[in-house]
N, C-alpha and C positions, 0 to 999 in steps of 0.2 A: 504494500498499500505506499510506505515511505517512497519508493523508487516510482511509482506509477504518479505520486504528486510534483515528485520532484519533476518529470520529464514534462506534465502539463507545466508546470511552471516556467520552465525554461523555456519552452514552445510559446507561452505567452510573454514573456520576456523578451527574446528573439523577435516576435513579431513586434513588441512595441517599439524595439530599437531601429529595425524596419522602417516603421510607419515614420517615424521621427526624421530620419535620414531622408525617406522622400517626400518628406513636406518641406526640410532645408533644401533640397536641391531644386523641387517645384518653385520656391520663392526665389531661388537664386538665380534658375535659368529661364524664367519667363519672361517676356518684354514687358513695359508698360500698357497699360489700357487693354491687356486682352481679356476674354473668356473662354473657358473653359470647362465645358460640362462637368456636373459632378458626377455622372456616369462615364467618362473618357477614363480609361483605364491604361497607365505606362507605366512597363516591366524597366526599370532600367534609369530612372529621371537623370543618375548621374551624369549619362551621355547623351541627352536631349537638351535642344534648344527651341526655344519658341521665341518669334519676333515679336515687334511693338504691334498693337493694332489688330492682332489676330483672334481669328476665333475658331473655334474647334465644337463640333456638333457631338452629340449625344451617341453614346455606344458605339463611338470610336478607340480602336486598341491601335497604342502604339507599342512593339513589342522591339527590344533591343537585346538581340542574343548574345552575344558577347558583352557582357556587363562591367569588364576588370577596364581602369583606366579613366582618363577623364577628360580624352579626345570626343569631340560630338560624331555620334552616330546617328541620329536625326535631327536635321535641321530645319525647321520650317520659317520662313522668312517672316517679311513686316509685311501687313496688310492684306493677309491672305486669310481666305474664308476655307475651312476644311468642314465639309457637310454632316450630315449622321453616318455611322456605322463603316467610317472607313478604316482602313487596315492597314498598318506600318509594320512591317518586317526586315528588321536592317541587318544587313551582314557586315560590310567593312562600312558603308556608310547610305544613307538616303539624304540629298540634298533638296529641299522645295523652294523655289526663287520668290522674291518678292510679288505680293501683287495675284498670288496664283489663286485659282476656285475651284472646289472640287464638289461635283455631284454627291449624290447619296452613293453609298455602297462601293466607294473607288479603294481598288486594292494596290499595294506597292509593293511588290514580293521581292524584297533584297538579298535574301538570302534561302537557301534551298539545302536539303538535307544530301549527305554524300548517298549515292546508291550505287556504290561498287560492290557490292553484295548484297544479295537478295537475301542472305540468311541469318540477318541481323535484323530485331524490330526495327521498324521505321522509327518510333520513338526515340531510341539509344542511339540514333546514329548523329555523328558528328555535323553541325551546323556550316558549311562553308565560309571562312571568315572574311572572303577579299573581296566578295559581292558590289555594287554598286549601283546606285541610279542617281541621276541628275536632273534637274527640271530644272530650265532658266526660266527668268522670269515672265510675269501677266501670262501665264498659261492657263487656259480652260479646259479641266477634263468634264466631259458629259458622266449620265448616271452610270455606273457599273464599268468605268474603265479598268485595267487591269495592266500593270508596267509590269514586265519581268524583271529579272537581274540584269545586270551589267548592261543596261540603256540609259543613255543621253539625249534629253529631249530639250530642242534649241527653244531658245525664248518667244513668246508671243506664240505660240503655237496653238490650236485648236483640236480637242481629242474626241470623235463624237462618241455617245452612248453606245456602252457595250462592245468598245472597241481593245484589242487584245494588243498591246505593245509590246511588241518583240526583237525591235533593233532601233538603233538611234534614229532620231528626226530630225531633218534642217529646221533652221527657224523658220518664223511667219508660215506655217505649214497649216494646212486640214489634213487630218487622217481619220479614216474610217475603217473597219470592218476588223474581222478576226481569221489572220492576224490583219493587222493593220496596214492600210499603204497610201501614199500621200496621194491626195485629189485635188487639193487646191495649194497653191502659194500665193503670196503677196507681191506684186507687180509693183515695184516703187516707181517705176516711170507711169505706170497708169492710175495708180493710188487705188488699187483695188485688187482681190481677189480674181485671180484667172487660174482655168483648169492646169491641171499640172502639165501638161502636155503643151500647153502655150507657154510655161513660164520661159523666160531668155535664157541662153545659155550662160549670160553673164549677169543675171539677174542678182546672184548673191552679192555681186560687187557692191551693187548701188545700197545695199542692207545697211543700217545703222549696225557699230558694235554693239553689242550688249551694255557696257557700259556706259555708251551715251543713250541707249533706250532707258536703260533702267534710272538715268540721271536726268532725263525729260520727267519719268512719271513722278518722279521723287520731287522734281520742282513743281509739278501740276498738281500733283496729289501726295500730298506729305504724309498726310493720315485719314485712312477710311474709317467710318464709321461699319463695322461690319455687322450685318442684319442679323443681331442676336434672335430676335423671335422666331428665324427660321432654324436654329440650331437645336431646338427638344422643346419639350411638354413644359420645360420650367418657366416661360415667358406665358404659357397658358394659349387660349386662343383668342382671335381677333373675331 
């Protein structure tokens, strides 16, 4: 009976310590004027960074698979809107640029299990530690987009609902399908979206750099008030 009591007390104390540490890192690693719904679960707060004026919707799960160390494994930038039930699974790192917006049920699969042998239970297999996902500034993810590991999405992209992103995406692109394909690019000469086959061969030469693009957004829209009412039931009905 005594040993059973000690085990229970130890588990209770360890859980209290974990909660205190998580709260410490949450306060330190979240920017000003953010809203993170109380139902959001983060495993690995020590390696998560959330920018200023960003909101995260209910039942989102952020999972850092390699929790040792202090370097960010998940970074969500400034002025982002992360809708309900998004899922982030980080290997080396997942980076979401400033001004990004996701629809509900988007998944960022930045870590996969080793599958070299089928004779080991999947739950016991190691997670690949070096996979990355990088998303540029001001990208829009429709509902239920899935982004696979080792993908880089250029700035200013639009990912259509249900798209499966398995390869790098050039900036200022519209992608749809499973696997996703580029169907439109933004032509800087015409100042409009054009079909991918009509995009000029030297069109990328006229695009701004991401640094220039982001500087312009920050100048004109330094702080966006996220639609908190859309993040969950906590704000009630309208």
